[in-house]
N, C-alpha and C positions, 0 to 999 in steps of 0.2 A: 443624219443622212451623211452627215460628209461624218464619221465614225462607223458606216456601213460601209463607205465606200475606202478608206483606207483599209481596214482589214482584207476586203477584195483585192487590195493592190500588196499586202504582204502576203497574201495565201499563193496568190503568180508569180512573186519574183524571191521567197523564202525557200515553197516546196519544190524545185527542181536543183536547188545549190547542186546537187551531187553530181546534174548534169557535165560540168562544168563545160561550161563552150558547148552544145550545142543547143541552138539553135535555128528557130525558122523565121524566115520574114517573110511578109511580101505583104503590093503595091493595089490597091484597088480604083480602082475607080467604078459609076455604078449609075441608073436610073432607078426614081420610082415616084409609084403612081398615088397621092395621096390622100386619106376619106379623114376631113375637119366631123367633129363629133363634135359637136357645141351647142350654145343655141338658137344657131342659125342655121338653116338647108335642110335634106333631107334627113328623110328618121333609115336610113338604111343604104346596104353597102355601095357607094359609085365613086370607081377609082378612075379620079377625072384629073386630077390636077400634078403637077410633076416637080421632080424635088431630081439635082444631087452632089454627088459626092465622092468626095476623095480616103480612103482607108487606109491606117496602117494597119497592119498586126505581126504580134507580135510572137511564136510561139517558144516558149521555155519548157514544156512537160507532153503528155504523151493524152493528154485529157483536158489539156487547160489552156486558152490563151489568151492575153490582151488587147485587142482593138482600140486605135485610136482613129476616129471621124471629124467630118467638116464636112455640112450637108448647109444647098441651100436651095428656096423655090419657093412651089408660092399656095395656099391652103382657101378653098370655096369656100362659100354656104349662100344659096337660094332659095330665099323658102318658098315662091314660084313652086319650087320642083314637090317643094314636102307634100306628102297623102293625109297629113294631119290640116285639119280646117284650119285649125287656131292658128299657127303657123304660118299658111299659104295668106287668112286675113293682115295680121304685123308682116306681108311682102316686104321686111328687109332682106339687102343682097348687099356681100360684102365678097372684098378675096383679101388676105393679107396674105404681105411678103414674109420670107422669113432667113435667118439665117441660123446654122446649131453647131456647135462641137458638144461631144461626149468622147467619156472614156467607158466601156465594159468591158465585163469579163465571160468567155464564149467556152460554154463545158460541151466539151465533144464526149460523143457517144462512143465510137472506137478507135482507139486510138490509134496513134495518127506518129508515123516514124519524122527522126528526127534527126538531123532536117534529111527532106524525101526529095529521091531522082526521079523517080517514078509513081505510076497511077496511084491515088489511095482519096478515099472519102469516106462523109460521112455527113450525120445530122448533125444541129448542135442546137439548147441552149444560151441564151445569153441575156446578163444585168446592165445595165450602170447609172451611169448617174450624167448630166449635161446641162449648160445657160445656153438656151437660145433667147433672140432678140427677134421682135415683129413688126411688122404695122400695116394695121387693119386699113382699107384705103373702101370707099366704096362711089362711087358715079355721081355726076350732078351735070347735065347739061353738057354731058359725051366726054365730063373729066374726069377720071380718079382722084377725088381730096385724100387728101389724111384725115381720119377722125379723130382719133385721141386730143388734136386738140380743142377739139369740136366742142368736149364735154358733152357729147349727148344726153348722158342721163342726168346733164344739170351739174354734174362734180366740178365742184371750184365754184361753183355759186350757193345764192340764197334757199335754190330749190332742195343743195344736197349733197350735205359736210363733208362726204368723202370728197379725196382730191383727186387731179388728173392719174390713172391708171398709170403704173411705171408696162416699157412696151421692152422688157427684160423680165425672162422666167425658168427657172428653175426644171428643172426634165428630167425626165425619170424612164428612162428609153428600157423593153423588155422583149423577148420571143422567141423564135424556134428560125430554123433555115436548114437548107441543106447543104454542102462543100464538095465540091470535088476537083482533086491538083488534075489534068486533063495528061501533063505529061514534066517533064524538072521544068519547066518555062510555067504554063499556063496554069491557073487558076478561076473556076470560075464560080458564084454562088449565087439562090437564091435563096430571102427571106421574108416572114412575117411578120414586123416589127409595129411595137404599139408603145404610144410613146405617151404617159401621162405630164402636166402640169403643172406648175402653180399657181395658174393665173383660170380668172374665169374672161379675160378679157382677149383673146384671141378672135373673135366677131363682136369685140366693141362691143357686146350683150352682156349684163349681168343682172340689175333689177331693177325697176320699174319706169311705166313712163311718170314726165315729168311733167306741167303745163306748157305748151308749145309760145304760151304769146309772151308769159318773162320771160323763158330764154332765148326765144328770138332777140326779146329787150337785153338780154344779160350776156351772150354770146354770138349772137346774128342770125342772120335765116339761114345758111347753113345747116348752121345747126337745130334747127325749128328742124326741117326736110329733111334731115337725119335720124333728127329722134324717132319721127313718126312718118315715112315716105308712105304708108299707106291710106285710100280714100276714107276710112274706117277713122275716126273719133276717139283716140282713147283717152280715158278723164285720170286725169292725177292721182297716179295708187295702183295703176293697175301692173302688172308683171306682165315685165316685156321682155328679162328673164328667167335664169331658175340659177337662186345666188349659192343654192345647194352645192352645185356641183359646179369645178372645176374643168374646162375644155380641156382636150387630147385630140389625138389623130393618128389613124392606120395608116404607116406605106409597105406597101407589099415592091423591093428589093428587085434589083440583078445587081451585079458587079463579075467585071470582070478584071482581074490583078495576071499580076507578075511573081513568080519566087526568087524574092532574091537575090540570092548565094551562088540560084544557074544562072540566074540573067547576068551578075558582074563577074561571073567564070567566062559565058561565051563572052561577055567586051575583050575582057585580057585576055583571052585564047587569042581574038583576031588582030589588036593593038600586035601584040608578038609574035603576029605571024613571018 
C-alpha cells in the first residue's frame, strides 16, 4: 500500500515539471452524508449521518491534481431498521464518531487551465490512502457509552484470545465527482466517495456471541448488556458479525471553495489601494 502511495505522489510532482511555476490551488469546506456498510444497520442506501471536512487541492498538470483533506463526523447503524429478519433479531445499535485525514490523486476528464480565472469544469476520478480514528458508542440508560473498552465479544478475557481492537485504521478512499470553477474566485464540487478500511470494528461487531454470564463476571454488567441487547438469547458461538469482510462507508459530499491565487490577488489589490 505504501509503495503505491509514493508512486502516486511521484507521478503528481514529476509529470508537470516542465510547467515551471504554473500552479492552481484551492481551499474547500464541505459537508457529507454517510452510509455505514458493516455488520450493523440497514442493507440499503440510507444517507443519514453527517460529516464535515476541509480540503486543500493543488493542480500542477491539466489532468492531475493532489488533494489533502481532514474530515470528522458520525456513522450510525441500527439493526431495527434493517429489512433482514436476522438483523432485526440481533437488535444492535451503534454510533461511531470518527476523524480522518487522507491524501489522494484526482484525474480530470477535461484538461484544466492552470491557473484559471474563468469558468471551467470537469468530471473526475480519484483514489488515495488515509488514516482514521473512530469510537463506537452504544446507548445505555439514556447515556452513550464507549464500547471498545468493554470487549463486547469477550476480547481480552478467557472467552476470546484476541486483544481489544485498535480504534485506528488505514483507509482507501476512491470515487468520482464533478467540479466547476464558477469564476475567478469560487469553486464548487460534488462527489461520491467510497472508503474501504482496514478494520471490522467501526460498528463494534466482528465475530461470535460469547457466554453473557462469564462476560459479566469478566467485564461487568454493561459489557454483557451490549454483547446482546436483544430479547433473543443467542448461544455462545453463534455468529454476531461477519469476520470475512472489513467495514466501509459511503459518503456523498458537497464542497464549496475558493481559488487561492485569485483570492490573494484580490486581497493584495484591496490592501494597496
